N, C-alpha and C positions, 0 to 999 in steps of 0.2 A: 504494499500499499505506499501511495505516495505521502511525503511528509506533509503534515498538517501545518498551515500557515495560521498561526494563532492571533497574528496583529489585528488590532481592532481599531476601526475608524473612530476618529474622536466625535464624529456627527452622531453615533449611535453607541456610545460608550457603555451604558447601563445594560441595555437588552443585548449588545453585541458580545459584551463579557460573558453573559449567561449562555449564549447561543455557542459560542466558541468552546467553551469548556464542556457544555453538554455534548457538542459534536466530538470533542477529543475522548469522552467517556464512552459513547456509542461506537466509535471507530476503533476503540482498543488502544489509543495512544496512552491514557490514564487506565491502567488494569485495575481490577478489584483488587484490594489491599494496599493500592499506591497511596502513600502520604503526599498530600498537596502542600508544598512550600510556598508561603505567601510571597516571600522575596522573589523567587524563581518565576512564580506565576505574574507577578507586577511586570518583571523584566520582560516575559515571553509575550505578554498581551499588551505591554505599553500603556498600563492603567495605573491609577493611584491605588494604594492600599485601601483607602475607604470605598472606592467603586469596586474592588475586588471584593471586599468583605461583604458589601450588600449583594453583590451577584451570588457568592457563596450561600448566603442566608436563602436566596431563592432556590438554589438547586439543593439545599437541605429540606426545603418545603416539598420538593419533588421527589424526595428521598433518593437522589442520585449520589449525595454525599453524605456523610455525617460529621458533625463537629464535636470532637471531644474534649472536655475542658483540660487544659496543661497539655494537650497533644496536638491540637489543631484539626483541620479539615483532612479528610482522607475519602477515598472511594471504597465504600463497604464491600466486603467479600460476602455476597448473598449466598446462603445455603441452598440445596436444592428443595427442602421443605418450603423455603420462602419462595422460590421459583415455582414450585408445582402450585403453590396456593393462588400466585398471580396467574398462571395458565388456566386455572379452574374457573377463575372469575372472567378472565378474558373469553373463554369458551362459551360461558352463559351469556355474556354479554354481546359477543359478536355473531353468535348463530342466531339469536332473536333479531338482532339488527338486520342482518341480512335478509332474513324471512320477511320483516315488516317492510324493509326498503323494496323488496321485489314487488310489493301491492302499492307502494306509494309514489316511487321515484318519478320524476317527470322526464320528458323526452331531452331537455336541455341539459338537466342534471345526469342523465344517463350518458350523454355524449361527454360530460366533464369526467365521468367515472371512466369511460373508455380512454380518455385522453390520460388520466393518471395511471391507467394499467400500461398504455403505450410507453409512459415516461418510465415506469418500473421495468419494463422489458429491456429498454435501452440501458439502464442501470445495470441490470442482471447480466446482460451481454457485455458491457465494458468492465464488469467486476469492479465498480465503483462502490465501495462499502457504505459511505456516507450517502450517496445518492440512493442506494438502494433502500436505507433507513428511512429517508424523508419522502420518497416517493410513495413507498408502502404506507407510511402513515398518512399521506394525502389520499390514497385510495380508501382506506377505512374512514377517514373523516368525512369523506363524501356519503359513504354508506350511512353512518352513524347520523349525519345532518340530515338525511332523508328517511329515517326509520320511524319518524312520527312521535318519538318518545324522548323529549328533551332531557329527562332524568336519566335515562339511560345513557345519553350522550354524555351528560355531564359526569357520571360515575366513570365512563369509560376515558374521559378526559384526564382524571385524576390518577389514572393508570398508565397514561400513554408514555411518560417518560421511562417508566420501568419496563414496559412492554418494548420500547425502542431498544432500551439496553439490551434485553434478550434476544431482540430480533438482530441486532447487530452482531452478537455472539454466534447465533445459529448459522447466519448468512456467511459467517467466514469459513464454513465448511465447504469443501470442494462440491460443487454442483448444487448446492441448497438453494441458492438464489434463483437459479433457473427453475428448479422444482417449485419453488414458492410460486414463480411466475405462472406456471402451469395450473397450479392450485387456485391461484387468484383469477385466472382466466375462467376456470370452471364457475367461480361465484359470479363473475360478471355475466357470463353466459345465461346462468339460470335466473339472475336479476332481470336481464334484458328480455328474456322470455317470459317474465312475470310468473315465474314458478318459484312460490315462496317455499314449498317443500324441498325442491332441489337446492335452492339457495342455502337453507339451513344445513342440509347435508353436505354440501361444498366447503361452506364455512366450517363445520365440525371437522371434516377431514384436514382443512388446512390447519387449524389450531393444534390438532393432535400430531400432525407431521412436525409442525414448528416446535412443539414441546419435546418431541422425541429428539430433534436436531439440536436443541438447546442442551438437553442431557449430556449428548455425546460431547459438545463443546465444552461444557463445564468439567466432565471427566476428563478431557484431555488439556484442561487448563489453557484452552484458546482465549 
């Protein structure tokens, strides 16, 4: 994977700092268990310590980092039990969202969903890990936004950072990104056919395959 440029534009310091550190975690630049040294991060990002600390607090709220008194921030080493709990909730939310979306999505939003799938296909083909994470998140964001249940969408959004973290780990496996594309295409085709049952089935298959890949990645310490 190419080196990640962490430099942040002064125009978007606050959100840019959060986004850059989040991407560094998703891409594996900052691996689980890594201690984040504030002085080093300030130099890498080109931001002040107060700006960095505000960004770290935002990432702590997303549970992407933990801040331990007298030790400072670090990327938590999540256990498989924690990962499995997240995948179980993800399955409940995404399977239902896919089924509801099939019955409700408009033609214009369906085209947007297809565009996001095409973007993910390009990312999978180019083996761009960060693009894979962001385009997959966009694909699901459209499904969630069109499921007709804003509470379901809100709960899923609360899990998004941790889902993306595990997505980045699992897609680091050889061939997993392309298999993800094929599974996501099944979901899209079922939604496009307005087949709620098939959409739920395809979504469940995808989450279970993703969970299995994440387990392999964690066992291999990828």
